[in-house]
C-alpha positions in Angstrom: 164.0 115.1 177.7 160.4 114.3 177.0 157.2 116.1 177.6 155.8 115.5 181.1 159.1 114.2 182.3 159.7 117.1 184.7 156.4 116.4 186.5 157.9 113.2 187.9 160.8 111.5 186.3 161.9 114.7 184.7 163.1 116.1 188.0 165.6 113.3 188.1 166.4 113.6 184.5 167.4 117.2 184.8 169.2 116.8 188.0 171.3 113.9 186.7 172.8 116.0 184.0 175.2 117.3 186.5 177.7 120.1 186.1 178.8 120.1 182.5 180.0 122.7 180.1 177.5 123.6 177.4 180.1 123.5 174.6 180.2 121.3 171.5 181.5 117.8 172.3 182.0 114.7 170.3 179.8 112.0 171.8 180.8 108.9 169.9 183.6 106.6 171.2 183.8 104.4 168.2 185.4 105.0 164.8 183.0 105.5 161.9 183.3 102.6 159.4 181.8 102.6 155.9 178.1 101.6 155.5 179.2 98.9 153.1 181.3 97.2 155.7 178.5 97.7 158.3 175.9 96.0 156.1 178.3 93.0 155.9 179.2 92.8 159.6 176.0 94.0 161.4 174.7 90.5 162.0 177.6 89.6 164.2 177.3 92.7 166.4 173.5 92.7 167.1 172.1 91.9 170.6 169.9 89.2 168.9 171.4 87.9 165.7 169.3 88.9 162.7 167.4 91.6 164.7 168.0 95.2 165.5 166.8 95.6 169.1 165.8 99.2 169.9 164.8 100.4 173.4 162.8 103.4 174.6 160.7 104.3 177.6 157.0 103.6 178.2 154.9 105.7 177.7 156.5 107.1 174.6 155.3 110.6 173.9 154.3 112.6 170.8 156.0 114.0 168.8 158.9 111.6 169.4 156.5 108.7 169.0 152.8 108.5 168.1 150.0 106.6 169.9 152.7 105.2 172.3 153.6 102.7 169.6 157.3 102.9 168.7 156.9 100.2 166.1 154.6 102.2 163.8 157.3 104.3 162.4 155.5 107.5 163.3 157.1 110.3 165.4 160.6 111.6 165.1 162.5 109.0 167.1 160.6 106.0 165.7 161.2 107.3 162.2 164.9 107.9 162.9 165.3 104.4 164.3 163.8 102.9 161.1 165.9 105.3 159.0 169.0 104.0 160.6 167.9 100.4 160.2 167.3 101.0 156.5 170.8 102.6 156.1 172.3 99.5 157.8 170.4 97.1 155.5 168.0 95.9 158.3 164.4 95.2 157.2 161.7 97.0 159.2 160.3 93.6 160.1 163.6 92.8 161.8 163.5 95.8 164.1 162.4 94.8 167.6 161.3 97.3 170.3 161.8 96.8 174.0 161.0 98.9 177.1 163.9 100.5 179.0 163.1 103.1 181.8 164.9 106.4 181.1 166.8 106.6 184.3 168.2 103.1 184.1 169.3 103.5 180.5 172.6 105.2 181.3 173.5 103.0 184.3 176.7 101.0 184.0 176.5 97.4 182.9 175.3 95.2 180.0 172.2 96.2 178.0 169.4 94.1 176.6 169.2 96.1 173.4 171.4 97.4 170.6 170.7 101.0 171.2 168.3 103.2 173.2 166.5 106.2 171.6 164.8 108.2 174.3 165.8 111.9 174.1 168.9 111.2 176.2 171.3 114.2 176.3 174.9 113.4 176.0 177.1 114.3 179.0 180.7 113.4 179.7 179.5 111.9 183.0 177.1 109.6 181.4 179.7 108.7 178.7 181.8 107.2 181.5 179.3 104.3 181.8 177.8 104.0 178.3 178.7 104.8 174.7 176.8 107.5 172.7 176.3 107.9 169.0 176.8 111.3 167.3 173.9 113.7 167.6 170.6 112.9 165.9 168.9 116.0 167.4 170.6 119.2 168.6 168.9 120.5 171.7 168.4 124.3 172.0 167.5 126.2 175.2 164.5 128.5 175.4 163.1 131.2 177.6 159.8 130.7 179.4 158.1 133.8 180.8 154.7 135.1 181.8 152.4 136.3 179.0 152.5 140.1 178.8 155.8 140.4 180.7 158.4 142.8 179.5 160.8 140.1 178.4 158.3 138.8 175.8 159.0 141.8 173.6 162.3 143.2 175.0 164.9 140.5 174.7 168.0 141.8 172.9 171.2 140.4 174.3 171.7 143.6 176.4 168.1 143.5 177.7 168.3 139.8 178.6 171.0 140.6 181.1 168.7 142.8 183.1 166.1 140.2 184.1 165.7 138.0 187.2 166.1 134.4 186.2 165.4 131.2 188.2 166.0 127.6 187.4 166.4 124.1 188.9 169.7 123.1 190.4 171.9 121.0 188.1 170.2 121.7 184.8 171.6 122.7 181.5 169.2 125.7 181.5 170.8 127.0 184.7 174.3 126.6 183.1 173.1 128.4 179.9 172.0 131.4 182.0 175.3 131.6 183.8 177.5 130.8 180.8 175.7 132.6 177.9 173.3 135.2 179.2 175.4 136.4 182.2 172.6 138.4 183.9 173.4 141.2 186.2 171.2 139.7 189.0 172.2 136.4 190.6 170.1 133.5 189.3 167.8 132.1 191.9 168.3 128.3 192.2 165.5 126.0 193.2 165.5 122.3 194.2 162.9 121.3 191.6 161.5 122.7 188.3 158.1 122.8 190.0 159.5 125.2 192.5 161.0 127.4 189.7 157.6 127.3 187.9 155.9 128.4 191.1 158.3 131.3 191.4 157.6 132.4 187.9 153.8 132.1 188.5 154.1 134.4 191.5 156.4 136.8 189.7 159.4 136.2 192.0 161.4 135.7 188.8 161.0 137.0 185.3 162.0 133.9 183.3 163.1 130.2 183.3 165.5 128.7 180.7 164.5 125.2 179.6 165.4 123.0 176.6 162.9 123.8 173.8 160.9 120.6 174.0 160.2 120.9 177.8 159.8 124.6 177.4 157.1 124.1 174.8 155.3 121.8 177.1 155.4 124.2 180.0 154.0 126.9 177.8 151.2 124.7 176.3 147.6 125.2 177.4 147.2 121.8 179.0 150.4 121.6 181.0 149.1 123.1 184.3 152.6 124.1 185.2 152.2 127.9 185.3 148.5 129.0 185.8 146.5 131.9 187.2 143.8 131.7 189.9 141.3 130.3 187.3 143.6 127.5 186.2 144.5 129.1 182.9 148.0 128.8 181.6 149.9 132.1 181.7 153.3 131.0 180.4 154.7 131.7 177.0 157.8 130.4 175.2 159.5 133.7 174.2 162.1 132.1 171.9 165.0 129.7 171.6 168.7 130.2 171.5 171.1 128.9 168.9 172.5 125.4 169.8 175.7 125.4 171.9 176.4 121.7 171.6 173.8 120.0 173.8 172.3 117.1 171.9 170.5 113.8 172.0 172.5 110.6 171.2 171.6 107.0 170.8 172.8 105.0 173.8 174.8 101.7 173.7 176.5 99.6 176.3 180.0 100.8 176.9 182.3 100.0 174.0 179.7 98.6 171.7 181.2 98.6 168.2 177.8 98.9 166.6 177.9 102.6 167.6 180.4 103.2 164.7 178.0 101.8 162.2 175.1 103.8 163.6 177.3 106.9 163.3 177.8 106.0 159.6 174.0 105.7 159.2 173.3 109.0 160.9 176.0 110.7 158.7 174.3 109.3 155.6 170.9 110.5 156.8 172.3 114.0 157.4 174.1 114.0 154.0 171.0 113.0 152.1 168.7 115.5 154.0 166.5 112.7 155.3 167.2 113.6 158.9 166.4 117.2 158.4 163.2 116.2 156.6 162.1 114.1 159.5 162.7 117.0 161.8 160.5 119.2 159.6 157.8 116.6 159.5 157.7 115.7 163.2 159.3 118.5 165.2 157.9 121.6 163.6 156.4 122.4 167.0 160.0 123.0 168.1 161.7 124.2 165.0 159.1 126.9 164.5 160.0 128.6 167.8 161.8 131.9 166.8 165.6 132.0 167.5 166.9 134.8 169.6 170.5 135.7 170.6 171.7 135.5 174.2 
């Protein structure tokens, strides 16, 4: 889920996650072949022979992309795409980028790309219509509260259970509250994230749980999501929880055998440390958020 998405398309994004369990799941449908065999066979499995066609949305936001230019190799997802291409023996000049709206990416049917990289969370419901790669980024949930509120300093597992939470219906944040925090007060459920943000702003709730990237945006000075009478941001990202299995995967048309080769490339990047290095380089704004226990 990308910055700004919950102001418009994000409300759809969060809602379309549906009711899923926040437990570790294997997203790939295809067996993982060797990289050697992939380098030999990739030309026969590409959408356009001799090219690796990669899709993402427009605009493409920082830090996932830089300057809304996926082809420049800057930003985490752009760098990951080119890293995968390199592992598969595809030259950078043979990587082609196309535009694919987020909400249409996981719709059933043929695709005009090899894979889509667009902060798309794996869910079992989406995997009925498309094929996902293994994780290239593990998503963590985080707490957003008002600056100076009690929860900012007092958030041991026992203390977290005592607060009043609120969240948008159908979100993984709402599921995390119910499945992992287990508060003593019933969570207040809102039709939109904007409504939940308003409830936080007016102190009807103590906190919202959001994935770390969107939480960071809500707490940033320019978001305008939770402000005081002078228009100053009054939200803070208290901390993030350990990953419970939610993750972003590359998206392919259903049954695309290229997914297996991409899994092999991702595994190689994890083994070499290059994937972690890219996260350190481009996602420190998220990885630097302190980890707290639910």
